[in-house]
C-alpha positions in Angstrom: 44.2 26.0 -45.2 44.5 27.0 -41.9 41.6 27.9 -39.7 41.4 31.6 -38.4 39.8 31.4 -34.7 39.8 35.1 -34.8 38.5 36.3 -31.4 36.6 33.2 -30.2 39.9 31.7 -27.7 40.0 34.8 -26.0 36.1 35.4 -25.8 36.5 31.7 -24.1 39.3 32.8 -21.9 37.3 36.2 -20.7 34.1 33.6 -20.3 36.0 31.3 -17.7 37.8 34.1 -15.9 34.0 36.1 -15.4 33.0 32.4 -14.3 35.8 32.7 -11.6 35.4 36.0 -10.8 31.4 35.5 -9.9 32.4 32.3 -7.5 35.0 34.2 -6.0 32.7 37.4 -5.4 29.7 34.3 -3.7 32.9 33.1 -1.5 33.7 37.0 -0.2 29.9 37.2 0.4 29.3 33.8 2.3 32.6 34.1 4.2 31.4 37.8 5.6 27.9 35.8 6.3 30.0 33.5 8.4 31.4 35.7 10.7 27.3 36.3 12.4 28.9 33.8 15.1 26.6 30.7 14.0 27.3 27.2 13.1 25.4 26.7 10.3 26.5 29.9 8.4 30.0 28.9 9.2 29.1 25.3 7.5 27.6 26.8 4.7 30.7 28.8 4.4 33.1 26.0 4.6 30.8 24.3 1.9 31.4 27.5 -0.5 35.2 27.5 0.5 35.4 23.9 -0.6 33.3 24.5 -4.1 35.1 27.5 -4.9 38.4 24.9 -4.5 36.9 23.1 -6.8 36.1 25.5 -9.6 39.0 27.3 -9.1 41.3 23.7 -9.6 38.8 22.8 -13.1 38.7 26.0 -14.4 42.1 27.8 -13.6 43.9 26.4 -16.3 40.7 27.3 -19.1 40.6 31.1 -17.7 44.5 31.9 -18.3 44.6 29.8 -21.4 47.0 27.6 -20.4 44.8 24.5 -20.5 44.3 22.9 -23.6 41.8 23.9 -26.8 39.0 21.4 -25.5 38.0 21.3 -22.0 37.7 17.9 -20.3 34.1 15.9 -20.3 33.6 17.0 -16.8 35.3 20.7 -16.5 31.9 22.3 -17.8 29.2 20.3 -16.3 31.3 20.4 -13.0 31.3 24.0 -13.6 27.6 24.3 -13.7 26.8 22.0 -11.2 29.4 24.5 -8.4 26.8 27.3 -9.5 23.7 25.6 -9.1 25.2 24.2 -5.8 26.2 28.3 -4.8 22.8 29.4 -6.0 21.1 26.9 -4.1 23.2 27.9 -1.3 21.8 31.7 -2.0 18.1 30.6 -1.9 18.6 29.2 1.9 20.1 32.3 2.7 17.4 34.5 1.4 14.6 31.9 2.7 16.2 31.7 6.5 16.4 35.7 6.5 12.8 35.4 5.4 12.0 34.5 8.9 
């Protein structure tokens, strides 16, 4: 008897696409802040670009459905770490803006 996965694979691909979209939006906002002329903002934007590239390389195959059925052991923790790092970057910007 074959297992019918239903819509679960499609939901998983859509979740990975939403993750990539969210990280891309954060990158665009970070790049916008980089043009304020401060070196710190440019450095933070560089870190955001590196983080975005890492997430893109890790998650692209999962988001398009071209990857393996099961994610690599390190793809989910790496994506979670990148999301936490970008959240921390947002906190840094908020705290700097409150001064």
